[in-house]
C-alpha positions as CSV (number, residue, x, y, z in Angstrom):
1,M,0.3,-0.1,-0.1
2,N,1.5,3.6,-1.0
3,K,2.0,5.8,1.5
4,I,3.0,9.7,1.8
5,Q,6.5,10.4,4.1
6,H,7.1,12.9,6.2
7,M,3.4,14.0,6.8
8,N,2.8,15.8,9.9
9,I,0.3,14.4,12.5
10,A,-1.1,15.6,15.5
11,V,-2.5,12.4,17.8
12,I,-4.5,13.6,20.5
13,G,-5.3,11.2,23.2
14,T,-2.7,8.7,24.1
15,G,-4.6,5.9,25.8
16,H,-4.8,1.8,25.0
17,M,-5.9,2.9,21.2
18,G,-3.6,6.9,21.0
19,A,-0.3,5.6,21.6
20,P,-0.2,2.4,19.6
21,I,-1.2,4.8,16.8
22,A,0.9,7.3,17.5
23,R,3.5,5.1,17.9
24,A,2.7,3.4,13.9
25,L,2.8,7.1,12.7
26,H,6.0,7.7,14.1
27,N,7.7,4.6,13.0
28,A,6.3,4.6,9.8
29,G,8.6,8.3,9.2
30,H,5.9,10.7,10.0
31,N,6.7,14.1,12.0
32,V,3.9,13.1,15.1
33,A,3.1,15.1,18.0
34,V,0.7,14.3,21.0
35,Y,-1.1,15.8,23.6
36,N,-2.5,13.9,26.0
37,R,-4.8,15.9,28.8
38,T,-2.7,14.0,31.4
39,A,0.9,14.8,30.3
40,A,2.8,12.4,32.2
41,R,0.9,9.6,29.5
42,A,1.9,11.7,26.1
43,T,5.7,12.4,27.7
44,A,6.3,8.6,28.6
45,L,5.1,7.5,24.9
46,A,7.3,10.7,23.7
47,E,10.4,9.4,25.2
48,T,10.4,5.6,23.5
49,C,9.9,7.2,20.3
50,P,12.3,9.7,20.0
51,G,12.1,12.7,17.5
52,M,8.1,12.4,18.9
53,R,6.8,16.0,20.0
54,V,5.0,16.5,23.5
55,A,2.3,19.4,22.8
56,A,0.6,21.3,25.5
57,G,-2.6,21.5,24.3
58,T,-4.7,20.5,20.9
59,P,-4.0,23.9,19.2
60,E,-0.3,23.2,19.5
61,A,-0.5,19.7,18.5
62,A,-2.2,20.7,15.5
63,A,-0.9,23.6,14.1
64,G,0.9,22.8,10.7
65,A,-0.6,19.4,10.6
66,D,-1.9,17.6,7.7
67,I,-3.7,14.9,9.8
68,V,-5.3,15.4,13.0
69,V,-6.2,12.3,14.7
70,L,-8.7,12.4,17.7
71,A,-8.3,9.2,20.0
72,V,-10.6,11.2,22.6
73,K,-13.4,10.2,23.9
74,P,-16.9,10.4,22.1
75,H,-18.5,13.3,23.3
76,L,-15.5,15.3,23.1
77,I,-14.4,14.4,19.8
78,I,-16.4,17.7,18.3
79,D,-15.2,20.3,20.8
80,T,-11.7,18.9,20.2
81,M,-11.7,19.2,16.2
82,R,-13.2,22.6,17.0
83,L,-10.2,23.2,18.6
84,A,-8.4,21.0,16.0
85,L,-9.5,23.0,13.3
86,G,-9.1,26.5,14.9
87,A,-5.2,25.7,14.1
88,E,-5.1,24.2,11.6
89,P,-8.7,24.5,9.2
90,Q,-6.9,22.3,6.3
91,A,-6.2,19.0,8.2
92,A,-7.8,15.9,8.3
93,I,-9.7,14.6,10.8
94,V,-9.5,11.3,12.1
95,S,-12.5,10.4,14.7
96,L,-12.1,7.3,16.7
97,A,-15.2,7.7,17.8
98,P,-18.1,4.9,17.0
99,G,-21.4,6.8,15.6
100,I,-19.9,10.1,14.8
101,T,-20.6,10.0,10.8
102,L,-18.4,11.5,8.0
103,A,-21.1,13.9,7.3
104,E,-21.9,14.9,11.0
105,L,-18.0,15.9,11.1
106,A,-18.3,17.4,7.8
107,G,-21.2,19.5,9.4
108,Q,-18.8,20.4,12.1
109,G,-16.3,21.7,9.5
110,A,-13.6,18.9,8.6
111,A,-13.1,19.1,5.1
112,K,-11.3,15.8,4.9
113,A,-13.3,13.5,7.3
114,I,-11.9,9.9,8.4
115,R,-13.2,7.2,10.4
116,L,-10.5,4.8,12.3
117,M,-11.3,2.0,14.1
118,P,-9.0,-0.1,15.6
119,N,-9.6,-3.3,18.2
120,V,-7.7,-3.8,21.6
121,A,-4.8,-6.2,19.8
122,I,-2.9,-3.5,18.0
123,D,-0.9,-2.5,20.6
124,F,0.5,-6.2,20.6
125,G,1.1,-5.9,16.6
126,Q,-2.4,-7.7,15.9
127,G,-4.9,-5.5,15.6
128,M,-7.6,-5.3,12.6
129,S,-8.2,-2.1,11.9
130,F,-10.7,-0.2,9.5
131,I,-11.0,3.0,8.0
132,C,-13.7,5.2,5.9
133,H,-13.7,9.0,4.3
134,N,-14.9,11.1,2.2
135,T,-13.6,12.2,-1.0
136,A,-11.6,14.7,0.2
137,A,-9.6,12.9,2.4
138,A,-8.6,9.7,0.4
139,Q,-5.0,10.9,0.1
140,A,-4.9,11.1,3.7
141,A,-6.6,7.8,4.5
142,R,-4.2,6.1,2.4
143,T,-1.6,7.4,4.6
144,L,-3.1,6.3,7.6
145,A,-3.7,2.9,6.4
146,G,-0.4,2.6,5.1
147,A,1.2,3.1,8.6
148,L,-1.2,1.1,10.5
149,E,-0.1,-1.8,8.5
150,A,2.6,-2.4,11.0
151,T,0.2,-2.9,13.9
152,G,-2.2,-5.8,12.2
153,R,-4.0,-5.7,9.2
154,T,-6.1,-2.9,7.9
155,A,-9.0,-2.3,5.3
156,I,-10.5,1.1,4.0
157,V,-14.1,0.0,4.0
158,E,-17.2,1.8,2.5
159,E,-19.0,3.4,5.8
160,R,-22.6,1.7,5.4
161,L,-20.3,-1.2,6.2
162,F,-18.2,0.6,9.1
163,E,-20.3,-0.8,11.9
164,P,-20.9,-4.1,11.0
165,A,-16.9,-3.9,10.3
166,M,-16.7,-2.7,13.8
167,A,-18.8,-5.2,15.5
168,V,-17.2,-8.2,13.7
169,A,-13.3,-7.3,14.6
170,S,-13.4,-4.2,17.2
171,C,-15.9,-5.9,19.4
172,G,-15.0,-9.4,18.3
173,I,-11.7,-9.1,20.8
174,A,-14.3,-8.9,23.0
175,Y,-16.3,-12.2,22.3
176,A,-13.5,-13.9,21.3
177,L,-12.3,-13.6,25.2
178,R,-15.7,-13.9,26.1
179,Y,-15.2,-17.9,24.3
180,A,-11.8,-18.0,26.4
181,R,-13.2,-17.5,29.5
182,A,-15.9,-19.5,29.2
183,A,-13.6,-22.7,28.3
184,M,-11.1,-22.2,31.2
185,E,-14.2,-22.3,33.0
186,G,-14.8,-26.3,31.4
187,A,-11.5,-26.8,31.9
188,I,-10.9,-26.5,34.8
189,A,-14.1,-28.0,35.6
190,L,-12.5,-31.6,33.8
191,G,-9.6,-31.0,36.3
192,L,-7.4,-29.0,34.5
193,T,-5.5,-25.9,36.3
194,A,-6.2,-22.2,35.1
195,A,-2.8,-21.8,33.6
196,D,-2.7,-25.1,31.6
197,A,-5.9,-24.4,30.5
198,R,-5.3,-20.5,29.5
199,S,-2.1,-22.0,27.9
200,Y,-3.9,-24.6,26.0
201,I,-6.5,-22.5,25.0
202,A,-4.7,-19.6,24.0
203,Q,-2.8,-21.5,21.6
204,T,-5.9,-23.6,20.5
205,M,-7.2,-20.1,19.5
206,R,-4.2,-19.2,17.9
207,G,-4.0,-22.1,15.5
208,A,-7.9,-22.1,14.1
209,A,-7.2,-18.5,13.4
210,T,-4.4,-20.0,10.9
211,M,-6.2,-22.5,10.1
212,L,-8.5,-19.2,8.5
213,D,-5.7,-17.0,7.2
214,A,-4.2,-20.6,5.2
215,C,-7.4,-21.5,4.0
216,P,-9.4,-18.7,2.4
217,H,-11.0,-20.8,-0.3
218,M,-12.9,-22.7,1.8
219,H,-15.9,-22.1,4.6
220,P,-15.2,-22.5,8.5
221,E,-17.5,-25.5,8.4
222,A,-15.6,-27.5,5.8
223,L,-12.7,-26.8,8.3
224,V,-14.6,-27.5,11.0
225,D,-15.7,-31.3,9.2
226,N,-12.3,-32.3,8.9
227,V,-11.6,-32.6,12.4
228,T,-15.1,-34.2,13.1
229,T,-15.3,-37.7,13.0
230,P,-18.8,-39.6,13.4
231,G,-19.6,-40.6,17.0
232,G,-16.3,-38.6,18.7
233,S,-16.4,-36.4,21.0
234,T,-15.9,-33.5,19.0
235,I,-19.7,-34.1,17.5
236,R,-20.8,-34.5,20.2
237,G,-19.4,-30.8,21.9
238,L,-20.8,-29.1,19.1
239,M,-23.9,-30.4,19.5
240,A,-24.6,-29.5,22.8
241,M,-23.0,-26.3,22.1
242,E,-25.9,-25.9,19.6
243,R,-28.5,-26.9,22.0
244,A,-28.0,-24.3,23.9
245,G,-27.8,-21.5,21.2
246,F,-23.7,-21.3,20.1
247,S,-24.1,-20.1,16.7
248,A,-27.5,-17.9,17.3
249,A,-25.8,-16.2,20.2
250,V,-23.2,-15.1,17.8
251,A,-25.0,-14.0,15.3
252,D,-27.5,-12.5,17.5
253,G,-24.2,-10.1,19.4
254,L,-22.8,-9.5,16.3
255,L,-26.4,-7.8,15.1
256,A,-26.8,-6.3,18.7
257,A,-23.6,-4.6,18.2
258,A,-23.9,-2.5,14.5
259,G,-27.7,-1.5,16.2
260,K,-29.6,-3.7,14.0
261,H,-31.0,-6.3,16.7
């Protein structure tokens, strides 16, 4: 994916999402300024990224920026964006707030509007990030996507698919971890130690993910069939899960997360 080198980028908010985004942009060769209300967090981040600049406020961070990433709480997005645009009216605005549309961002003054939603695995180099943008922000969106490839995978999608994609991957991390918790409880009931159960489940989930990646033309159910023998323990377990509504519960959860239920 093409990326534009040496852009000036401000990241407002250096929490669980903002910090790895700022780090990725810095590592991709961009000039990054950061601001956080708790200054120590921004300073600690900059100390690990030589050349990253810590600003004293949103206007100072945004001044001269080509792109301003708003990694703040949703109720602060619009006010923070206004401060940023007051300092740099031509900057592309990147919002991490779910539910605030490109049209709403543009209506508040962002001529170049981008929505970004990573998941928390971004901080471990295994994130799944989604980007949508208006026409004026296409170049900035490509730059952002290129830099974020170092944090996992990135996809540019149409805005109508943004919430569904977020439900699958951004919220989906929690759903996968909830499965892990349930599997740990079952494993402990079967006599395994918590530490062993956690290790075995994590490796099993990595294996399943690797199989999905390695066999892109195979439906997941075909992969299930490969490990299911007639009358065996796997099919008995699957049948018990389905009697409890496993597949329907997962689908219903995704629909609810996307606001479709």
